[in-house]
N, C-alpha and C positions, 0 to 999 in steps of 0.2 A: 324500399330503402332498407327493409329488415335484413336483406341478404348480406349487407356490409357490416352489420353489427357483430361484436364478439369474435372478430377475426384477428389472428396475430399479425397478419400482414395486409398491406393495402392491395386492392385489385391491380392487375397489370395492364388494363386496357388503355391507359394514358400515362405517359412518362414525361417528367420535366427535362428541359434542355438548358434553360437559362432563366435566371431570376433578375428582375430589375426592382430593387427593394429601396424604399424611402422611409426613413423613420424620423419622427420628431418627438423627442422625450421632453416632458415638463418636469424638471428636477425638484421644483418646490411642491407641486401638487402630486408628485409621484405617479404620473400617468404618461401614456405615450399614444400618439396616433401614427398611422402608417398606411402605405399602399404598396401593393406588389403586382407587377405584371410578369407573368410566367409564360415563357415559350413552352407549350405543351404539345407533345407528339401523340396524336390519337392513333393507336395502332390496331384497334379492333372496334367493331360496331358497338356503340353504347350511347345511351342518352344521359348517362351519369358521368360526373367527374367526382372522384373521392380522393380527398387529401387529408392531412393531419391539421388539427387546430385545437387549442385548449386554452381556457381562461381568457379568450378574446371575445369582444363583441364585433360581429361582422356587420358592416354597413350594407344592407341587402340591396339598396339602390345602386351600389357601386359595382356589383358583380356582373361581369359579362365575359363572353368567349367570342373572339373574332378570328375565324379561320384565315390563314394567309392567302389562300387561293380563291377567296370570294369576298364580296363587299357586305355580306350578311352578318349582322351581330346577333348572337344568341344570348338571351337572358334567361336565367333559371326560373322555372315556374314555382319551384319549391326549394327551400334551403334549410337543411337540418344540421344543427351543431350537436353531435352526440357526445356529451361530456364524459360519460364513463368509458367510451372507446377512444376519446380524443380525436374524433374525425369530423370533417365537414363534408356533408353529402350534398352535391348540387344536382338537381333533377331538371334537365332542360326540356322535358316533355317531347322532344323529337330527337332522332338519331343525329349525332354530330358527324360532320364529314371527316374522313380519314386524313391524316397529315398534320402539319404543324399549325397551331393557332395560338393566340395570346389570351390567356386567362387573367383578368384584372380583378383585384379584390381590395376594398378599403376596409380598415379595421382599427380598433383601439383596444388598449389594455392597461393594466396597472404595473408600475415598476414595483414588484413585490419585495418582501424582505425574507424570502425563503432560499436565497442563494442559488436559484435555478431559473432558467428562462432569461427574461430581460429583468434585471433586479437592481435594487439600490444598495449601495454600501456607504457607510458613514465615515467621514474623515474630518480632521480638524485643520483649519487654516487660520493662522493668526488668532488662535483662541476661539474661533467660531466653528460650530459644527455644520458640515455641509454634506449634501448627497452627491455621490457619483453614480453614473449608470453603467452597468456591467452586464455582459452576457455569459451564461454557462449553459451550453446546449447539450453536452454529452450526459447521458446517452440519448434522451428522447425529449428534449425541451426546447428545440428551435420552434416547435409548434406553439409554444407559449409567447413567442415574439411575433411570428408571422405565419400565415397558412402556408404549408409546404408539404412535399413528399419527404417525411422525416424518417427515412430509412437509409442506412449506409450505402446500399446499392444504387440508390436514386441520385447519382452524381450529376451535377450541372455546374454551369459557370454563374458567378454572382457579380452584379454591378450594384454597388451600394452607394446611397446618398444620405447624408445626415443633415438635419436642421437643428442647430444647437446654439446655446448662448455664445456670443462671439469671443468672450474672454477665455473660454475653456479649450483644452486639448481634446480632439476627437480622433480616435484611432480605430482602424479596421484591419482586415487581413492584408490588404494591398496598400501601396503608397498613394498619397493624395495626388490627384491630377489638377484639381481646381478648388479654390476657396473663395466664395463671394460673400463679403460682409455687407449686411443690410441693417444698419443701426445695431440694436441689441442682439440680433441673431446673425448667424452666418450659415451658408450652405456649403457643405464639404462633399466633394465627389471623389470617388476612389477608382483607380484602375480596375478593369474587369479581372476577376480571378481566373486561374485555370480551373478545369473541371474538378469538383470536390464534393464531399458529402455535407449535408446540412449541419451535422453535429460539430463541424469545424469552423462554421461561420462565427465571427466575433466582432464585437463593438465595445469600446470603453470610452466614456466621456467624463472628464473631471479636470482638476488642476494638478499638474505633475511637473517634476523636474526629470532630467534624464542625463545619462552618460552615454557616449557614443564611440564606436570604433568601426573598422572595416576589416573584412577578411582579405587575404592576399588577392583573391579574385574579384574584389570590389563590392561585396555584399555589405550593405550598411546594417550594423547591429546596434541596437539601443536597449538600455535598461531604464525603464520609467519607474518612478516611485514618488511617494508624497514629497511635497516641497520641503527642502531642507535635508533630505536623506540621500541625495544623489551619490555621495561618496560611498555609501553602503552598497551601491550597485556595482562597484568596480570589479570585485572578485568574480561575480556571476558573469559579467561582461567578458572578462578574460577567458573564463571557462567556455563560454559560448563560442567565441571566435576560434579557440583551439579545437573545440569539438566539431564545429562545422567542417573544418579542414580534414579532420580524421575520418568523418563519415563519408565525405566526398570520395576519399581514397578507398575506404573499406567497401562501400556499396558500388563504387565505380560509376556513380551518377552524381552530377553536381546538385547542390541545394536548388530546388526548383523555383524559388521566388526571388524578386529583386531586393527584398529587405526582410529583416527579422527583428521584431520588437518583443521584449519580455517585460512584463509589468507586474508590480506587487499590488495586490488588492487586499484591503484591510479585512473585509468579510468574505470568506471563501471556503466552500464546504470541503473540497478534497484537498490534496496537496498542491496540485498544479494541473493545468489543462493545456493540451498541445495544439490549440487552435492554429490553423495554417498561418504562419507569418505574424501571429500576435498571441504569444504564449502567456497565459495568466497564471499567477502563483499566489499562494499565501505569502505574507511578508516574511515569515520565519524561514521559508525555503528559497528566497531569492536574495534577501539582504544580509550582508555580513559586516558586522561592526568590529573593527580591530580591538577596541577597548572592552567590549561587553559580550562578544559572541564566544562560545566555547569551541574547542576543536571539533566536537561532534556536530555543531552547527555548520562549521565550514565544510565538513564532509557531506552533510545532508544537502547543502546547496549544490555542491559539485555533482553528486549522483543524480539529484532531481533534474538539474539543468540538462545533464547528459541523457537522462531518460526522456524528457520532453522533446529534445532535439532529435533523438532517434526516431521518434514518431513522425517527424517531417517526411521521412522516407517510409518507415514501417507503420502504416496507419493512414497517413495523409496522402502520400503518393500512391501506395498500394494499400487498399482498404479491405477489411474483412467484408464478406458478402452480407453476413447477418450476425447478430450478437452471439450466436452459437460459437463463432470463431473469435470471440473477443480476445482469447488468449494469444492469438497471432499478433495482435497489437501489443498487449501488455506483457506477455511472457518475453517477447523479443526485445521490447524497449528496456525491460528490466535487465535482461542478460547483457545487451550491448552497452548499457550504461556503465557496467562494470569494466567492460573492455576499454571504453573511452577514459574512464576515471583512472584506470590502471596505467594507461598510456601517459596521461597528464601528471599523475602523482604516484609514481612507482613506489615511493617510500611508504605509502599507506597500506601496502600489502592487501589491496582491496579484494583480491580473489580469495584470500583466506576468510575475509568477512562475508563473502558470498555464501558461506555456510549458514549464516543466519537466514538467508532466503530459503535454502534447502530445508532447514529445520522448521521454518514457518509452514512450508508446504507439507512436510511430513506430519506435523502436528495436526493440521486441519484434515489431511487426507487419511488419517488414522481413525476418523469417525465414520460410523455407519451412515451418518447424515451428511457426508461429503457429497461431491458430485463429480462426474467425469469432466476433464478439461473441455471437451466439446459438449456443451450442455444445451438441452432444449430450452428455448425461450418462447413462451406462448402469450405473454402480455408485457407491455412496456414497464409495468410496475415491478416485474421480476428482474429487470436488467441490473438495477443498482446493486442487488445482492451478490451478483457474480463478479463484481470488482473486488475479488477477495484473494486469499493466499493461494487458491488453486490457479486462477487465471494468471496471477503475477508470479508467485514464487515457485509453484510446481511447474508452471509453464517455462520459466527461466531455467529451472533445474534440469528439465528433460532436454532442453536445447543444449545446455552445457554437456550433458551426458552424451548426446548425439555428436556434438562437435568433437568430444574427446574420443569417441569411437571411430568417426570418419577421418579425423585429422584436420588440423587447423586450415591448411591451404585449400584443400578440396572443399571444405565447408564454405569458406569465404567466396570462392569462385562460383559455387552453385547458388549461393545467396544472391550474388550480383546478377546472375542470369535470371533468377526468379523476379528480382525487382525490375529489370529491363522488360521482361515479358509482360508483367502485369501493371506497369506504370500507368497512372491516370485511369485505373480500372479497379476491379474487385477480385478477391481471391478467397479460396477456401483452404482448409488445412491440407487436403489431398494435393492441391497445386504445389504447395511447398515441398511435400514429400516427393512428388514427381520430379521436381527440379533437383533435389538432393540425390535422388536415386539415379537420375541421368548423369549427374556429375561424378558420382562415386562408384557406380556399378554395384552398390550394396542393396540388399532388400529392405530399403528404408521404410516403405509403407507397412510391410509385415511386422517389422520390429516396432514401429512407433504406434501403430493402431492399438497395440496392447496397452500403451501408456496414455492415449488421449481418449479412446472410446469407452474404456471402462474406468470406474473410479478406483482409488486405492493404489496399493503397491505391495510388494512382497517383503517378508522377512526371510532371509536365507539362513537356515540353520546349518552349522558346519561341525562335523565330528572328524577327529583324526584317528585312524585305525589301520594298523599293518602297512605303514608307509603310503596309505591312501587317504584322500580327503573325500568325505561323503557330504554331498550338498542336498538340501531339501528346501524347496520354496513353498511358502503358503502365504495367503493374504494376511497382512498385519492389521489388527484392530487394537486401538488403545484400550478397549473394553476387555481384551483378552479372549473375545469370542473368535470363532474361525469362519473365514470366508472361503469361497471357492474360486477366486480369481487366479489366473495364471498369466505370467508375463514372459517376454523374451528379454532376459536380463544379461547385460554386458558385465560379466564378472572379471575383476582383476584381483590379483593377490601377489604379495611379496613374502619371501621366506628368509628371515634373518638379516636381509639387507635389501636396499632399494635397487641394487643391481640385479637381484634374482627375482624377476617379475614374470608373471604368466597371465594370459587373458583368454577367455573363451565365452561363447554365448550359451547361457543356460536356457534351453528351450523346453525342457520337460520338468516334471515335478521333482524327480530325483536324478542325481548324476554322481558319478565317481571320477576323481582325477588322481592320477599317479603323481607322487612328488619324490620319487626315488632320486631323480636327477639333482634335487636340491640337497641331498644327503642330510635330510632333516633329522638331527640327532635327538637324544633324549635329554641333553642338558637344558637347563632352564633358559639359557640365553637365546635358544633357537625359537624365535617367535614367528607367527604367521599373521599378517594383517590383510583382511579382505576389503574390497572397495577402496583401493589405494587413492589417497587424497580426496576421498568422498565425492568422486565425480558421478557416481551412480545414485539414482533416486530409490534406494532400498535400505533396509536395515539388516544387520548381521547379528545372529545369535551364536556365540561360541560355546563349545562344550567346556567343562570346568578346567580341564588341563590347558587348553588353548587360552582361556581367559586369564589364568594365573600367569602364563608366559607373557601375555600382553601387559599385565600389571607391572611385571618386572621390567619390561621394555620401556614403559612410561617412566618409572622411577629412575631408570638409568639413561633417560633422554635419548633413546635410540630412534624414536619415531618423530615424524614431522608434526607441526602444529595441527595441520588439517586432520591427520590420522588420530592424534590425541583427542581432538574435538569429537571425531566420529565415534570413537569407542565410548566416550562419556555419554554422548547424546543417545546412542543406541541402548546403552545400559539403563539410562533413566527411563526411556520409553518402555523397555521390557519390564522394568520394575513397576511402572504405572499399570501395565497390562497384566500384572501379577504373574509374570513368567520368570521373575528374578526377585529373591527376597530383598527387603530394604537393607539388611545387614550387608549383603554382597555389594549393593550400590554404594553404601557408606564406606566400605573397605576400599572400593575402587577410588572413590573421591579422595581418600587419604593419600593416594599415590600422586595427587596433583598439588601437594603442599608447596613444592618449589616451582610451580608453573609461573611463567612471566609473560607468555604470549597473550596479547590483548583478546583476540577472538575466543581463545580457549577459556581464559579466566572470566570473560563476560558471560559465556554460557554456563560456566560453573556457578557464578553468582546467581544467575536466574534459576538454576536448578536448586541451589540451596534455599532460595526463597520459597519455591513451590513445595519442596520436600518439607521445609519447616512448617508450612501451613497445614499440610496433610498430617504430619506427625503431631501437631498441636491438637488436631481433632481426634486423632487415634490414641495418642499416649501423652496427655498433658503432663503427666508425672515425669516424663523424660526430657522436657523442654530445656531445663537449665543445662543439662549435659549436651544436648544437641546444639544449642546455641554456642556453648563453649567450644565444641568441636568445629563449628563453622568459623568461629573467631580464629581458632588455631590455623585453619586452612588458609586464611588470608593474611596472617601475621607476616609471613616471609615477604610477600610482594608489597604489603603496606609499608614495611620498614625500608625496603629498597626505594620505594617511590617517595615516601614522606608527603608532607603537605605542600612543600614549596617547589615551584618550577625550577628545573635544573638547566643550566646552560647547555644549549645544543641538544636537548632531549627530543625524542621522536614525537610525532603527531599521535602515535598509538599510545605512548606512555601518558601523554596529556589526557587522552580519553579514559585510560584505565584508572588513573589516580582517582578521578571523581567517582567512578563506579565502585572501586574497592572501599573507599571511605564511606560511601553511602551504605554499602552492605554492612560494614562494621558498626555503623550508627544504629541500623535497624536491629542488629543482633545484640545491641546493648553493650558494646565495648566501651568501658568507662573512659579510658584515655582519649579515644576518638571523640566521645561526646563532650568532654570538658574542653578539648582543644578547639572543637567546632564552635563551642559557645564563646570562647575567647576571641576567635577570629571574627565571628559574627558581630560581636560588640564593636570591634575595631571598624568593621564595615559600616555599621550604623552611624558611626561618628565621621567616617570619610569613605564615600562610595568609590574612591579611586585607590583605596589601600592595597598595597601589594600582598597583604596577608590573605586576601580572598579574591583571587582572579576568577574569571568566568568558569574555568574547568572544575573548581572545587565548590562553587556556590551551592549547587544543588545538594551536595553532601552536607554542607553546613545547615542549609534550610531544613533538610530532613532530620538532622540531628537535633535541631532546635525544637522541632515539632514533637519529638519523642518525650519531652518533659512537659509539654503543654497540657494543662487540665482546665476544667471549668473554673477552678479557684486560682490557677496560675496561668494567666492568659498572655503574659507579656510578650513572649516570643511570637505568638500568633498575631497580636496587634502590630508588632514591629514589621512582620512580613507583609501584612496587608498594607502598611504604610509604604513599604518599598514598591509593592505592586502598583499602588495608586500614583506613585511619583514617576515611575519609568514610562517612557513612551516606546520602548523596544519590545516587540512582541515576544522575542525569544526569552527575555527576562520574565515577562508576565507568565509565560508557559512554565518556565522553571519553577516559579513560585507556586503556581496553580497545581503542578504535579507533585509538589512536596507537601502541601497542606493536608491532604487526606491520609497521609501516613501516620497521623496522630493516633495513639492507642485509646484516647478518650472518646467514646461514642458520641457524647454531647457535642464535642468540638467537630467531629466528623459531620454531624448533622448540620452544623453551622456552615461548614465548608460546602456541603452539597447545596444548601440554600443560596450561598454566595455564587456558586457556579451557574445558577439559573438567573442571577440578578442582571440588571442592565450594565453592571460594571464588567461583565465577562461577555465577549463576543460569542455569538451562538456556536461558531465552529470550534471554540476553545473549551466549551463546557465539559466535553468528554475527558479532558485532562484532570478534572476534579473527581473522577469516578473511581480511581484506583485506590480504594480505601484499605486501611489496615484490617487484619483479620478480626479485630475487636469491633470494627465498624460495619461488618457485613449486614447485620440485622437492621441497623438503622437505615442503611442504604436501600435495602429491600422495601422497608416500610415507606421510605421517602419516594421511591420509584412508583409504588402503588398510589400514594397520595397525590402525586403530581403527574400521573400518566396522561391525563387528558391534555394538560398544558404542554407536556413534552411532545406528544403526538402532533399537536397543532403547530408547534414551533419548529421542530426538527424534521425536515423531510429527508428523502433520499438516503445517502450513506449513513448519516449521523444517527438516525433513530435506532438502527440495529446495534450501534456501539453501546447505547444505553443498556439494551437488553443483555448483550454478552458480558459487559463489564460488571453488572450488578448480579446477574444470575450465576454465571460460570464458577465463581470461587466457592460456592457452597459444596457441602460434602455429606448430605444426608438424604435418605429416601423420602423422609417427611417433607423436605423442602421441595422435592420434585412434584409431589402432589399439590402443594400450595401454589407453586408456579403455574402448573397446568390448570388449576382451578381459576386462578386470576386471569390468565390469558385466554381461557376458553371462549369468552365472548368478545375478546379484544384483538384477536389475531388478524393481521392484514397481509396481503402478498409481500409488502415491503419488509416484514420481519419474520415471515413464516420459516424460512430456512435457518436464520440465525437463532430463532427461538428453539427449534428442534436440536440444533447443535449445542446450544447452551444447556438444555435439559440433559442431553446425552453426557455432557462433561460432568454435570453434577452426579449422575449415576455412576460414572467411571470413578470419580473421587470417593463416592460413598463405598463402592466395592473395595477400593484401594485401602480405605480406612479400616474396613472389616478385616482385610487380609493382614494388615500390619498388626492389628490387635491380636491376631492368632500367631504371630512370630514368637517362638519360645525364648531365644537367647538374645533378644534385641536389647534389653536393659544392660546386660553385661557388656555387650559389644559397644554400645554407645558410651558407657562409662570408660571403657578402655581407650576409645578414640579420643574422648574429651581430655583425658589426663596422660595420654601417651607422651613420652619424652623423646625429643628428636635430637 
């Protein structure tokens, strides 16, 4: 049996073809029993059958293997459940006949509270707390519900039967074909599924309401939610019906199942999960309440629904062969969700907001501790950590870059042929490149291997000399160090207007391009912008003259929002990497004073917060002036938007108002703080007051927390009261995300304790971790004191969030030592990658602080910016 241990994959001598699975959960005892009969094809001589199982007890007397072509029944002489490898090894003592046979196994398990496998979630009905039973199998947790070949390539059909209390709703991937009531219990049988991977199997059992609609071609679509909340499912239902039609046309393949259910689960670790035909969601990402949800919540619901439904084709119909190619699922679903959302809501300008995805990818991929898009996975415990900004955001960004290079139509046709070819099967990254290469005649594999097989990306440095542009690419690291990666980079640039555009492939380290044809003159208004509309996944470093011309172009509104975003984001990254002084970055930021575009301002806000934190560590003496400068930056847009909703204003203005006011509150703008306090008081007296609609609530909550101290707790207590009274998850999260912004460390500690209490659902605790800079030390001490509890309570994705949120904001070399010492004996595969990345970020911050301390004229520059008259 030893030969099967410590292997990343199951042996291939037997493969499953069909599962007949029966489950009987006991919702009050939080246990379940089950049996599974698996049609197994024995394809090589073996006396063993090896499959996955974890945290189950196997009823050894129930295990047998019956070959189809003989009457003999084989029973294992030995059965070994290897917990550390999550495998079940059956030794039959004699060689099994080749061909198909039925493997039967009886088992039982616990409905756990870890939000993975077959688990329980708590909900309230008529004031009484009840358990529902839910599955979450991706990436590798079907094995916690039933013994199976729990790898994406081991596709099979599933026939599911459930024995459940007769008053409950029981859902699975396929429609119900029979329901037999027998007193307090009923047996529900479902249609057999098409061929699919185990991680997509799903079961949900509880009390639910639903809203229903049909697509034009007759697919029944339902949104299920807790009793009494059905109306909140209507927006997601409309998005789903619209999206299914769009994808049917885009992929040129109809939705493969007879129904689609989407369901809101109160306890849910990720955002949503694309189970075939039964998509599960956090409540915050499926339910939309006209009265209490903000514009950002509405957008969140639309993009997440579009993302999960994209998976019904990209992931479920065509599945990655192994987790190395996870990005094929997630990068694609992310990219295509923008395509669908843009089609349904063009007024949201969602492709401009796509830049947030690109930025998330660039930020993570600028670390030495990043990883290639195609990443080796050697143990199931490592998979959770690659559901990150590389697989999702960088994946989506390089797809957008490739689509922009190949052209929209050619790209779509090639994708459709890829899906047709690999439907009901598995694919690898090279299969996608082959389809795109065939459809376009371009060397896609050569171009894209440089982006998926090596980590990182280039910074392209540009100099203008003698009517020529000199390009040099080098690997970009946020630490400022140099790497030796080299890429095939699709370069685009415009000279002085968007009509004058040129593109070429940069395939070497250095290249020169002639720009005589553009009559690029010496006056300041002649600007050159590279990476037009930010479709390329790289950064650009301009020489001083070109940078000055771009500043002028920004001030005079010559550039598109996407290009203004790109120049700002690249400059921020170069400043962090110590390739651009902070004075240069601040001078550039001043050019954005009259900015009104949501995505650009949103990124400017996030940069001011980060620069503010670093500057506070480097030069606390300058903080009054720096905060004043930041307040000046946002005055123009704040005055235009005001606190009150304007008749007919755009969705983007509604989102921006809250972000601008929140930033002004954090920077200590007196008028914003006092107005927030007035409106918050009105809200406490009347929760439906028009003075504080959902879009500005977070700003008011953050403003209130700025003046809370241990001796003046009123605002804190009031917010906790609102938290306890609301049953809307989005409102709870808004409050939870505002509480830790308090500058009083004692209050921050109380907030952290509250986030681990029974009043906060496990998946939401992470919202309480974004503490003020004054709260960093107490958060670190709290993390150390509670580590054992946190590790026990938060599995999978969530545990790594605790590490990154608490460790990354520090900026001293001493803290690096402290963190390394603490985790030396506590590191596990689930946090290894995140821990290294967080420590690297602290080192980057510490070096940045040191570099800012060495800047000679920073004080005068900041003073001038703080008191500049416009």
